[in-house]
C-alpha atoms as a printed R data frame, in Angstrom:
    type eleno elety resid chain resno       x      y       z
1   ATOM     1    CA   MET     A     1   0.035 -0.046  -0.069
2   ATOM     2    CA   ARG     A     2   1.149  3.441  -0.683
3   ATOM     3    CA   LEU     A     3  -0.314  6.075   1.774
4   ATOM     4    CA   ALA     A     4   0.032  9.707   1.502
5   ATOM     5    CA   THR     A     5  -0.904 12.925   3.412
6   ATOM     6    CA   TRP     A     6  -1.218 16.389   1.791
7   ATOM     7    CA   ASN     A     7  -2.510 19.723   2.870
8   ATOM     8    CA   VAL     A     8  -4.102 20.689  -0.431
9   ATOM     9    CA   ASN     A     9  -5.152 24.213   0.588
10  ATOM    10    CA   SER     A    10  -8.414 24.094  -1.312
11  ATOM    11    CA   VAL     A    11  -9.433 20.944  -3.041
12  ATOM    12    CA   ARG     A    12 -11.574 22.778  -5.386
13  ATOM    13    CA   ALA     A    13  -8.803 24.979  -6.514
14  ATOM    14    CA   ARG     A    14  -6.421 22.028  -7.174
15  ATOM    15    CA   SER     A    15  -8.634 19.030  -8.001
16  ATOM    16    CA   GLU     A    16  -7.083 18.545 -11.447
17  ATOM    17    CA   ARG     A    17  -3.472 18.805  -9.930
18  ATOM    18    CA   ILE     A    18  -4.279 16.371  -7.146
19  ATOM    19    CA   ILE     A    19  -5.734 13.651  -9.551
20  ATOM    20    CA   ASP     A    20  -2.643 14.017 -11.861
21  ATOM    21    CA   TRP     A    21  -0.499 13.443  -9.041
22  ATOM    22    CA   LEU     A    22  -2.550 10.585  -7.623
23  ATOM    23    CA   GLU     A    23  -2.246  8.822 -10.969
24  ATOM    24    CA   LYS     A    24   1.492  9.456 -11.559
25  ATOM    25    CA   SER     A    25   2.485  8.645  -7.958
26  ATOM    26    CA   ASP     A    26   0.343  5.413  -7.966
27  ATOM    27    CA   THR     A    27  -1.024  6.332  -4.493
28  ATOM    28    CA   ASP     A    28  -3.692  4.039  -2.941
29  ATOM    29    CA   VAL     A    29  -4.743  6.182  -0.070
30  ATOM    30    CA   LEU     A    30  -4.432 10.034   0.159
31  ATOM    31    CA   ALA     A    31  -5.345 11.912   3.449
32  ATOM    32    CA   MET     A    32  -6.098 15.554   2.616
33  ATOM    33    CA   GLN     A    33  -6.273 18.544   4.856
34  ATOM    34    CA   GLU     A    34  -7.615 22.146   4.282
35  ATOM    35    CA   ILE     A    35 -10.085 21.079   1.629
36  ATOM    36    CA   LYS     A    36 -11.987 24.223   2.513
37  ATOM    37    CA   CYS     A    37 -15.370 23.083   1.438
38  ATOM    38    CA   LYS     A    38 -18.463 21.144   2.639
39  ATOM    39    CA   PRO     A    39 -19.159 17.550   1.373
40  ATOM    40    CA   GLU     A    40 -21.595 18.751  -1.102
41  ATOM    41    CA   GLN     A    41 -19.118 21.145  -2.701
42  ATOM    42    CA   PHE     A    42 -16.291 18.459  -2.927
43  ATOM    43    CA   PRO     A    43 -15.308 17.782  -6.663
44  ATOM    44    CA   ARG     A    44 -16.160 14.013  -6.296
45  ATOM    45    CA   GLU     A    45 -16.452 13.147 -10.080
46  ATOM    46    CA   PRO     A    46 -12.693 13.295 -11.066
47  ATOM    47    CA   PHE     A    47 -11.774 11.216  -7.928
48  ATOM    48    CA   GLU     A    48 -14.408  8.702  -8.577
49  ATOM    49    CA   ALA     A    49 -13.566  8.509 -12.139
50  ATOM    50    CA   ALA     A    50  -9.876  7.688 -11.328
51  ATOM    51    CA   GLY     A    51 -11.171  4.853  -8.938
52  ATOM    52    CA   TYR     A    52 -11.076  6.464  -5.583
53  ATOM    53    CA   GLU     A    53 -13.924  6.269  -2.892
54  ATOM    54    CA   LEU     A    54 -14.107  9.389  -0.599
55  ATOM    55    CA   ALA     A    55 -14.793 10.149   2.943
56  ATOM    56    CA   ILE     A    56 -15.211 13.853   3.481
57  ATOM    57    CA   HIS     A    57 -15.569 16.222   6.387
58  ATOM    58    CA   GLY     A    58 -15.968 20.004   6.067
59  ATOM    59    CA   LEU     A    59 -18.219 22.505   7.751
60  ATOM    60    CA   ASN     A    60 -17.351 25.717   5.856
61  ATOM    61    CA   GLN     A    61 -14.765 27.266   3.774
62  ATOM    62    CA   TRP     A    62 -12.271 26.779   6.218
63  ATOM    63    CA   ASN     A    63 -10.319 23.713   7.481
64  ATOM    64    CA   GLY     A    64 -11.880 20.431   6.326
65  ATOM    65    CA   VAL     A    65 -10.367 17.000   5.859
66  ATOM    66    CA   ALA     A    66 -10.844 14.180   3.383
67  ATOM    67    CA   ILE     A    67  -9.576 10.736   2.449
68  ATOM    68    CA   ALA     A    68  -9.462  9.279  -1.080
69  ATOM    69    CA   SER     A    69  -8.920  5.499  -1.161
70  ATOM    70    CA   ARG     A    70  -8.942  2.950  -3.940
71  ATOM    71    CA   VAL     A    71  -8.532 -0.014  -1.363
72  ATOM    72    CA   GLY     A    72 -11.829  0.575   0.238
73  ATOM    73    CA   ILE     A    73 -13.114  3.050   2.958
74  ATOM    74    CA   GLU     A    74 -15.130  1.787   6.015
75  ATOM    75    CA   ASN     A    75 -16.112  2.912   9.472
76  ATOM    76    CA   VAL     A    76 -15.840  6.600   8.999
77  ATOM    77    CA   GLU     A    77 -15.595  8.846  11.888
78  ATOM    78    CA   THR     A    78 -15.769 12.772  11.671
79  ATOM    79    CA   SER     A    79 -14.074 13.476  14.934
80  ATOM    80    CA   PHE     A    80 -12.056 11.590  17.503
81  ATOM    81    CA   PRO     A    81 -13.641 10.943  21.007
82  ATOM    82    CA   GLY     A    82 -13.285 13.961  23.159
83  ATOM    83    CA   GLN     A    83 -11.933 16.184  20.320
84  ATOM    84    CA   PRO     A    84 -12.013 19.819  21.779
85  ATOM    85    CA   ALA     A    85 -14.189 22.327  20.374
86  ATOM    86    CA   PHE     A    86 -13.364 26.010  19.620
87  ATOM    87    CA   GLY     A    87 -15.283 29.263  19.058
88  ATOM    88    CA   LYS     A    88 -14.671 32.997  18.875
89  ATOM    89    CA   PRO     A    89 -15.666 34.988  22.088
90  ATOM    90    CA   GLY     A    90 -19.311 35.291  22.231
91  ATOM    91    CA   GLN     A    91 -19.827 32.305  19.911
92  ATOM    92    CA   GLU     A    92 -20.846 28.729  20.836
93  ATOM    93    CA   PRO     A    93 -17.766 26.496  20.393
94  ATOM    94    CA   ILE     A    94 -18.045 23.738  17.717
95  ATOM    95    CA   VAL     A    95 -15.946 20.779  17.050
96  ATOM    96    CA   GLU     A    96 -14.126 21.926  13.788
97  ATOM    97    CA   ALA     A    97 -13.508 19.720  10.819
98  ATOM    98    CA   ARG     A    98 -10.028 18.845  11.608
99  ATOM    99    CA   ALA     A    99 -10.125 15.039  12.084
100 ATOM   100    CA   LEU     A   100 -11.332 12.275   9.921
101 ATOM   101    CA   GLY     A   101 -10.889  8.547  10.557
102 ATOM   102    CA   ALA     A   102 -11.454  5.626   8.117
103 ATOM   103    CA   THR     A   103 -10.302  2.107   7.637
104 ATOM   104    CA   CYS     A   104  -8.542  1.715   4.272
105 ATOM   105    CA   GLY     A   105  -7.630 -1.861   3.445
106 ATOM   106    CA   ASP     A   106  -6.292 -3.044   6.788
107 ATOM   107    CA   VAL     A   107  -5.032  0.389   7.959
108 ATOM   108    CA   ARG     A   108  -6.937  2.736  10.292
109 ATOM   109    CA   VAL     A   109  -6.133  6.183   8.760
110 ATOM   110    CA   TRP     A   110  -6.798  9.480  10.553
111 ATOM   111    CA   SER     A   111  -6.399 12.655   8.488
112 ATOM   112    CA   LEU     A   112  -5.410 15.432  10.804
113 ATOM   113    CA   TYR     A   113  -5.375 19.170  10.690
114 ATOM   114    CA   VAL     A   114  -4.060 20.347  13.969
115 ATOM   115    CA   PRO     A   115  -4.900 23.959  14.884
116 ATOM   116    CA   ASN     A   116  -2.234 26.560  14.028
117 ATOM   117    CA   GLY     A   117  -2.175 28.350  17.319
118 ATOM   118    CA   ARG     A   118  -1.990 31.892  15.782
119 ATOM   119    CA   GLY     A   119  -0.121 33.444  18.556
120 ATOM   120    CA   LEU     A   120   1.220 32.721  22.083
121 ATOM   121    CA   ASN     A   121  -1.320 34.842  23.782
122 ATOM   122    CA   ASP     A   122  -4.268 33.693  21.445
123 ATOM   123    CA   PRO     A   123  -6.902 31.141  22.783
124 ATOM   124    CA   HIS     A   124  -6.016 29.130  19.724
125 ATOM   125    CA   TYR     A   125  -2.728 28.346  21.036
126 ATOM   126    CA   ALA     A   126  -4.261 26.601  24.037
127 ATOM   127    CA   TYR     A   127  -6.883 24.894  21.770
128 ATOM   128    CA   LYS     A   128  -3.767 23.557  19.793
129 ATOM   129    CA   LEU     A   129  -2.040 22.063  22.806
130 ATOM   130    CA   GLN     A   130  -5.370 20.557  24.063
131 ATOM   131    CA   PHE     A   131  -6.230 18.984  20.635
132 ATOM   132    CA   LEU     A   132  -2.823 17.382  20.569
133 ATOM   133    CA   ASP     A   133  -3.239 16.021  24.095
134 ATOM   134    CA   VAL     A   134  -6.538 14.549  23.694
135 ATOM   135    CA   LEU     A   135  -5.599 13.040  20.403
136 ATOM   136    CA   LYS     A   136  -2.588 11.429  21.962
137 ATOM   137    CA   GLU     A   137  -4.660  9.814  24.635
138 ATOM   138    CA   GLN     A   138  -7.223  8.403  22.126
139 ATOM   139    CA   ALA     A   139  -4.378  7.321  19.932
140 ATOM   140    CA   ARG     A   140  -2.936  5.381  22.824
141 ATOM   141    CA   GLN     A   141  -6.048  3.133  22.714
142 ATOM   142    CA   TRP     A   142  -5.677  2.493  18.994
143 ATOM   143    CA   ALA     A   143  -2.031  1.627  19.127
144 ATOM   144    CA   ASP     A   144  -2.340 -2.224  18.925
145 ATOM   145    CA   ALA     A   145  -3.922 -1.904  15.426
146 ATOM   146    CA   PRO     A   146  -2.232 -0.691  12.297
147 ATOM   147    CA   THR     A   147  -3.026  2.872  12.750
148 ATOM   148    CA   ALA     A   148  -1.739  5.987  10.801
149 ATOM   149    CA   LEU     A   149  -1.960  9.529  12.249
150 ATOM   150    CA   VAL     A   150  -1.138 11.662   9.214
151 ATOM   151    CA   GLY     A   151  -1.504 15.372   8.332
152 ATOM   152    CA   ASP     A   152  -0.529 18.907   9.093
153 ATOM   153    CA   PHE     A   153   0.629 18.939  12.646
154 ATOM   154    CA   ASN     A   154   1.440 22.631  12.567
155 ATOM   155    CA   VAL     A   155   4.545 21.833  14.785
156 ATOM   156    CA   ALA     A   156   8.308 21.873  13.620
157 ATOM   157    CA   PRO     A   157   9.685 19.362  16.243
158 ATOM   158    CA   LEU     A   158  13.306 19.860  15.613
159 ATOM   159    CA   THR     A   159  15.311 23.118  15.192
160 ATOM   160    CA   THR     A   160  16.385 21.716  11.892
161 ATOM   161    CA   ASP     A   161  12.664 21.650  10.739
162 ATOM   162    CA   MET     A   162  12.612 25.332  10.499
163 ATOM   163    CA   TRP     A   163  14.423 27.716   8.196
164 ATOM   164    CA   SER     A   164  14.524 30.250  10.989
165 ATOM   165    CA   GLU     A   165  13.107 29.978  14.463
166 ATOM   166    CA   ALA     A   166  12.867 33.836  14.354
167 ATOM   167    CA   ASP     A   167   9.968 33.390  11.670
168 ATOM   168    CA   ALA     A   168   7.105 35.353  13.479
169 ATOM   169    CA   ASP     A   169   4.521 33.254  11.564
170 ATOM   170    CA   ALA     A   170   5.615 30.154  13.245
171 ATOM   171    CA   GLU     A   171   6.075 31.163  16.910
172 ATOM   172    CA   THR     A   172   3.411 28.550  18.085
173 ATOM   173    CA   HIS     A   173   5.130 25.788  15.961
174 ATOM   174    CA   VAL     A   174   8.304 25.841  17.980
175 ATOM   175    CA   THR     A   175   7.562 26.305  21.477
176 ATOM   176    CA   PRO     A   176   8.823 23.726  24.080
177 ATOM   177    CA   GLU     A   177   5.092 22.953  24.865
178 ATOM   178    CA   ALA     A   178   4.179 22.300  21.200
179 ATOM   179    CA   ARG     A   179   7.301 20.182  20.691
180 ATOM   180    CA   ALA     A   180   6.660 18.053  23.726
181 ATOM   181    CA   ALA     A   181   3.133 17.548  22.744
182 ATOM   182    CA   PHE     A   182   4.123 16.249  19.333
183 ATOM   183    CA   HIS     A   183   6.875 14.096  20.732
184 ATOM   184    CA   ALA     A   184   4.395 12.590  23.199
185 ATOM   185    CA   PHE     A   185   3.015 10.368  20.593
186 ATOM   186    CA   ALA     A   186   6.056  8.254  20.834
187 ATOM   187    CA   ASP     A   187   5.081  7.517  24.410
188 ATOM   188    CA   ALA     A   188   1.610  6.497  23.209
189 ATOM   189    CA   GLY     A   189   3.111  3.721  21.042
190 ATOM   190    CA   TYR     A   190   3.670  5.553  17.743
191 ATOM   191    CA   GLU     A   191   6.634  6.137  15.544
192 ATOM   192    CA   GLU     A   192   7.170  9.249  13.293
193 ATOM   193    CA   LEU     A   193   8.054  7.361  10.167
194 ATOM   194    CA   SER     A   194   9.201 10.230   7.794
195 ATOM   195    CA   ARG     A   195  12.037 10.702  10.298
196 ATOM   196    CA   ARG     A   196  13.254  7.199  10.177
197 ATOM   197    CA   PHE     A   197  13.626  7.384   6.438
198 ATOM   198    CA   ILE     A   198  14.401 11.090   5.779
199 ATOM   199    CA   PRO     A   199  16.423 12.325   8.865
200 ATOM   200    CA   ASP     A   200  18.042 15.104   6.960
201 ATOM   201    CA   GLU     A   201  17.841 18.696   7.912
202 ATOM   202    CA   GLY     A   202  16.253 21.139   5.311
203 ATOM   203    CA   LYS     A   203  13.727 18.445   4.190
204 ATOM   204    CA   TYR     A   204  10.705 20.753   4.488
205 ATOM   205    CA   THR     A   205   7.078 19.991   3.577
206 ATOM   206    CA   PHE     A   206   5.694 23.655   3.611
207 ATOM   207    CA   TRP     A   207   6.846 26.964   2.119
208 ATOM   208    CA   ASP     A   208   4.760 30.151   2.591
209 ATOM   209    CA   TYR     A   209   3.662 32.008  -0.605
210 ATOM   210    CA   LYS     A   210   5.093 35.263   0.494
211 ATOM   211    CA   GLN     A   211   8.707 36.629   0.284
212 ATOM   212    CA   LEU     A   212   9.819 33.932  -2.276
213 ATOM   213    CA   ARG     A   213  10.107 31.383   0.527
214 ATOM   214    CA   PHE     A   214  10.150 28.402  -1.811
215 ATOM   215    CA   PRO     A   215  12.947 29.614  -4.228
216 ATOM   216    CA   LYS     A   216  14.995 30.577  -1.215
217 ATOM   217    CA   ASN     A   217  14.066 27.245   0.477
218 ATOM   218    CA   GLU     A   218  12.884 29.014   3.566
219 ATOM   219    CA   GLY     A   219  10.344 26.281   4.695
220 ATOM   220    CA   MET     A   220   9.130 24.236   7.569
221 ATOM   221    CA   ARG     A   221   8.789 20.471   8.160
222 ATOM   222    CA   ILE     A   222   5.296 20.196   9.668
223 ATOM   223    CA   ASP     A   223   3.512 17.394   7.869
224 ATOM   224    CA   PHE     A   224   4.146 13.942   9.273
225 ATOM   225    CA   ILE     A   225   3.101 10.432   9.452
226 ATOM   226    CA   TYR     A   226   2.831  8.730  12.933
227 ATOM   227    CA   GLY     A   227   2.408  4.897  12.751
228 ATOM   228    CA   SER     A   228   1.587  2.365  15.495
229 ATOM   229    CA   GLN     A   229   4.078 -0.397  15.790
230 ATOM   230    CA   ALA     A   230   1.825 -2.751  13.808
231 ATOM   231    CA   LEU     A   231   2.011 -0.183  11.080
232 ATOM   232    CA   ALA     A   232   5.703  0.869  11.533
233 ATOM   233    CA   ASP     A   233   6.760 -2.693  11.160
234 ATOM   234    CA   LYS     A   234   5.437 -2.787   7.570
235 ATOM   235    CA   ALA     A   235   7.084  0.621   6.510
236 ATOM   236    CA   THR     A   236   9.456  0.311   3.699
237 ATOM   237    CA   GLY     A   237  10.142  3.938   2.783
238 ATOM   238    CA   VAL     A   238   8.812  7.583   2.953
239 ATOM   239    CA   THR     A   239   9.289 10.326   0.296
240 ATOM   240    CA   ILE     A   240   8.667 14.073   0.487
241 ATOM   241    CA   ASP     A   241   7.529 15.115  -3.017
242 ATOM   242    CA   ARG     A   242   9.006 18.621  -3.129
243 ATOM   243    CA   ASP     A   243   8.269 18.929  -6.771
244 ATOM   244    CA   GLU     A   244   4.614 19.475  -6.064
245 ATOM   245    CA   ARG     A   245   5.548 22.887  -4.652
246 ATOM   246    CA   LYS     A   246   6.642 24.029  -8.050
247 ATOM   247    CA   GLY     A   247   4.403 25.561 -10.917
248 ATOM   248    CA   LYS     A   248   1.247 27.369 -11.231
249 ATOM   249    CA   GLY     A   249  -1.600 26.566  -8.750
250 ATOM   250    CA   ALA     A   250   0.588 24.724  -6.218
251 ATOM   251    CA   SER     A   251  -0.412 24.187  -2.564
252 ATOM   252    CA   ASP     A   252   1.882 25.572  -0.105
253 ATOM   253    CA   HIS     A   253   2.341 22.088   1.212
254 ATOM   254    CA   VAL     A   254   3.720 19.024  -0.537
255 ATOM   255    CA   PRO     A   255   2.829 15.288  -0.312
256 ATOM   256    CA   VAL     A   256   4.415 13.140   2.112
257 ATOM   257    CA   ILE     A   257   4.304  9.469   1.067
258 ATOM   258    CA   LEU     A   258   4.560  6.193   3.020
259 ATOM   259    CA   ASP     A   259   5.073  2.796   1.377
260 ATOM   260    CA   LEU     A   260   3.975 -0.309   3.220
261 ATOM   261    CA   GLU     A   261   4.677 -3.955   2.504
262 ATOM   262    CA   ASP     A   262   1.549 -6.104   1.717
């Protein structure tokens, strides 16, 4: 099985590019984040024509997660138990469309879009830490089965995962608390598999659109694949497809691809 994660930054704007990539990469399961649409707005036809079933969770033009699979989709969940809610002051908090679970083949896949945090004094930062903590405790209960926690974690866990820790746009990605919350998944029985196969510094998965970040290679490594031991034992390789950041209409993230033996 080939399993990939990709923050596509609007599936409607990039559906043609996503389908082209699925076909040329021969990917079986793609977990997407930031689809930025409701299920009824999702461009289903090209995915289905390419042989993929879909699970989609989106509430509005923000956030949103989806899974495309050509090895089946079963037991879909649109949140994990206890998933924290968030709302602006004066608004009723809601459980945002940031997590989607489905069984694809014999792997339980969770497509995850961890809150950004926005700023150290913003309520969104506390929400981010709570989201990671609750997810970790739930993931601990799934660790005996082949489970993949994949997506945009909005954390740069090592200093080498940031072009510059002075980047003001990433202050919530590099705090000791955020990094500890990310690394805590190892204590819950998971291995971050991209690091096993791609330990090199400078292997980023995100480059902002502004200030020529991509040509200068001023990026961040914030998209990851955590696997339970039952999944990690089957891992044979990971690739970061940097070329998908090139050209017109690219997302600001690129796919991270995990290969698993049958």
